[in-house]
C-alpha positions in Angstrom: 10.1 -11.8 -16.4 11.5 -9.9 -13.5 10.2 -11.3 -10.1 10.7 -7.9 -8.6 7.9 -6.4 -10.6 4.6 -6.1 -9.0 2.5 -7.6 -11.6 4.9 -10.6 -11.9 4.9 -11.1 -8.3 1.1 -10.9 -8.1 0.7 -13.5 -10.9 3.2 -16.0 -9.2 1.8 -15.5 -5.8 -1.8 -15.9 -7.3 -0.6 -19.2 -8.7 0.7 -20.3 -5.4 -2.5 -19.5 -3.8 -4.4 -21.4 -6.4 -2.3 -24.5 -5.7 -3.1 -24.1 -2.0 -6.7 -23.8 -2.6 -6.6 -27.0 -4.8 -4.7 -28.9 -2.1 -7.2 -28.0 0.6 -9.9 -28.9 -1.8 -8.3 -32.3 -2.4 -7.7 -32.8 1.3 -11.5 -32.2 2.0 -12.4 -34.7 -0.7 -10.1 -37.3 0.7 -12.0 -37.2 4.0 -15.3 -37.6 2.3 -14.2 -40.4 -0.2 -12.4 -42.4 2.6 -15.3 -42.2 4.8 -13.4 -40.7 7.8 -15.9 -38.1 7.9 -19.5 -38.5 6.5 -20.0 -34.9 5.6 -17.9 -32.0 4.5 -17.3 -30.1 7.6 -18.3 -26.3 7.4 -15.0 -25.2 8.8 -13.2 -26.7 5.7 -15.6 -25.0 3.3 -15.1 -21.7 5.1 -11.3 -22.1 5.1 -11.3 -22.7 1.3 -13.7 -19.7 0.7 -11.2 -17.6 2.7 -8.3 -18.9 0.8 -10.2 -18.1 -2.5 -11.0 -14.5 -1.2 -7.3 -13.9 -0.1 -6.2 -14.9 -3.6 -8.7 -12.5 -5.2 -7.3 -9.7 -3.0 -3.9 -10.5 -3.9 -4.2 -10.8 -7.7 -6.6 -7.9 -8.1 -5.4 -4.2 -8.1 -7.7 -2.8 -5.6 -6.9 0.8 -6.8 -8.7 0.0 -10.0 -11.8 -1.5 -8.5 -14.8 0.4 -7.7 -15.2 1.2 -3.9 -18.3 -1.0 -3.7 -16.4 -4.1 -4.9 -13.6 -3.4 -2.4 -16.1 -3.0 0.3 -17.8 -6.2 -0.8 -14.5 -8.1 -0.6 -13.9 -6.5 3.0 -17.3 -7.6 4.0 -16.7 -11.2 3.0 -13.6 -11.4 4.7 -15.1 -10.2 7.8 -18.2 -12.3 7.5 -16.2 -15.5 6.8 -13.6 -14.6 9.6 -16.4 -14.2 12.3 -18.1 -17.5 11.0 -14.9 -19.5 11.3 -14.2 -17.9 14.8 -17.7 -18.9 16.0 -17.3 -22.5 14.5 -13.9 -22.6 16.6 -15.8 -21.5 19.7 -18.4 -24.0 19.3 -15.7 -26.8 18.9 -13.9 -25.7 21.9 -16.8 -26.2 24.1 -16.9 -22.6 25.5 -20.5 -22.2 24.8 -21.4 -25.3 27.2 -23.0 -24.3 30.3 -21.9 -26.1 33.4 -24.8 -27.7 35.4 
């Protein structure tokens, strides 16, 4: 196991990303169980989905995937990024109109 090999690096980094996804999921469940937040916030779910797609992109050899699968991953990343950005804008209050 040479850590400088591309496949080994992909595997190790994929495991680290899996750990980050599990930690974020645990953090989300902590809020729900303790009652600090009554519902799971959409931003947390979007963040977990973004982490999962980033992991998928890292561990997958994109040159061996069909072009349609690569395009689908890119579309998912873009859609989740725009959705997260819109949720951020909504929480910042920049959509409020002054009387």
